[in-house]
N, C-alpha and C positions, 0 to 999 in steps of 0.2 A: 504494500500500500504506500502511495506517495504522500508526502506532506503537501498540503494544499496552499500553504503560505509562501511557497517558492515557485518561481517560474522555471522554464526549461533550462535557463542559464544559471540557476541556483540563487537568483536574486530574490530577496524578500519583496512580496507585493500583497496588496489587499485583494482578497478573493472577490471575483465578480459574482454576485448573487442575483443579478437582474433576471436571469432565466428561471430562477427557483420559484416554486409555488408559494403563495402566501398561505400560511397555515397557522393554527393556534399552536404555540410552543410554550413549554414550561421546563424549568430546571430547578433542582434543589441541591444545595451544597451544605456540608456540615463541617464543623471543627469544634475544638474546645480549648479553654484556657485553664491551666492548673495553677494553683496558688497556695500559699500558706493558709492554714485554718483560720488564723487571725484576720487575714485579708478577706476570706470568704465570709466571715462573721460580720465584718465592717460593711460589706456590700449588702448582704441579706438583711441586716438590721437597719439599713439606711443611715449609717453613720459616716459615710464618705464625705470628706470636707469639700470636695468638688461638686457634690450633689448626687442626683439619681443616676448611678452608674449604668444600670441596665437600660433605663429610658434613653439616656444620651447615646449609649452604644447602639440601641435599636435605630434611632434616627440617623446616626452616622452610617450604619449599614445600608439603610434605605437611600440616603444621599449618594453613597458610593456606587450603588448599582446604577443609578442614573448617570453617573460620570465615568463609567467604565471605559468608554471609547476615548476619553481624554487621557486615560492612564495606560492603556494597553495599545501600543501603536497600530496594530492591524485589525482592531475590533471595529465593527460597523456601529455607528450611532443608531440606536433602536428605539422605536416607539413603545416603551415599557408600559404595560397596562396594569400591572400589580407587582408590588414588592412586599414581602413579609419577612421580618427578622425576629425569630423567637429565641430568647435567651433564658435558659432554664438552669437555676442553681442545682448543682449535684454535690451533695455533701460527701459522697464516696470518693470523688477526685482528690481533694475538694477543688471545686472550680465551677465554671459556667459552660454549659453545652449550648452551642449556637447552631441554629438551622435557618438558612436563608432560602426563600423561594421567590422566583421571578417568573412573570408571565409576559408574553407579547403575542401579537398576531403579526407575523412578518415573514421574511425570506431567509432568516438565519436564526440560529438558536441563542439561548440566553445563559448558557453554562458559565461563561466568563463573568456575567453580571452577578450570578448567584455566588460564585467563588469570591468575587470582589466584595460583595456585601458581607459575607461571613468573615472574610479576612479583616476588613476595616472595623467591623463590630468588635472583634477580638482585640485589635490594636487599640481601640478606644477604651476598652476595659483596662488594658495595660496602662495606657496613658493616664487614666483617671486614678489608678491605684499604685503607680510606680513609686510614689513617695513613701509608701509603707512596705512595698514588696517588689524589689527589683528582680527577684528570682522567678517570676511567673513564666510559664511556658505555654506557647501556642502550638497545638499539635492537631494532627488528624484531618487536615483540610482535604476534602474530596467531594466529587459530584456523586450524589446518591440517587438522583433521578434526572432523566432527560427524556422529553417526549415531544413529538411533532416533527414535521419535515420528512424528507426522503428516508433518512436512516431509522426512523421509527422510535420505539421506546427502548430505553436503557435503564435498568435498575441495578444498582451496585449489589454485589453479593457478599 
């Protein structure tokens, strides 16, 4: 299978999607951020000095999905129809599990938008809590669902 973002001479280029069908498309990406128990408690008890960590991270993820083509050089700007970013505290990590889902009706998929949303949400948690825990780890970023378009449905196993 050939990489689509390179032409016959090996030069990077933006893929021409003009001949693709316009279809409903969805993608979901997940990751998590691990932290010290004390940091987890600060977040879940609403004691962060910078404010509502999960609320701000949710908004940051949504905004990031809408700006993906500004960040990733060969991404198409897309008419995003829905973005959801769910941040769930997990005391077993301890940390926050993040699930980002993006929808569009268009000629190319939204996997990069979902990955960007999940990434920026985790980075925002880090930014808001780094004063108390510089040892946080962001892990496990991956696409868990992609549907729509010619290649059809993908569900991570």
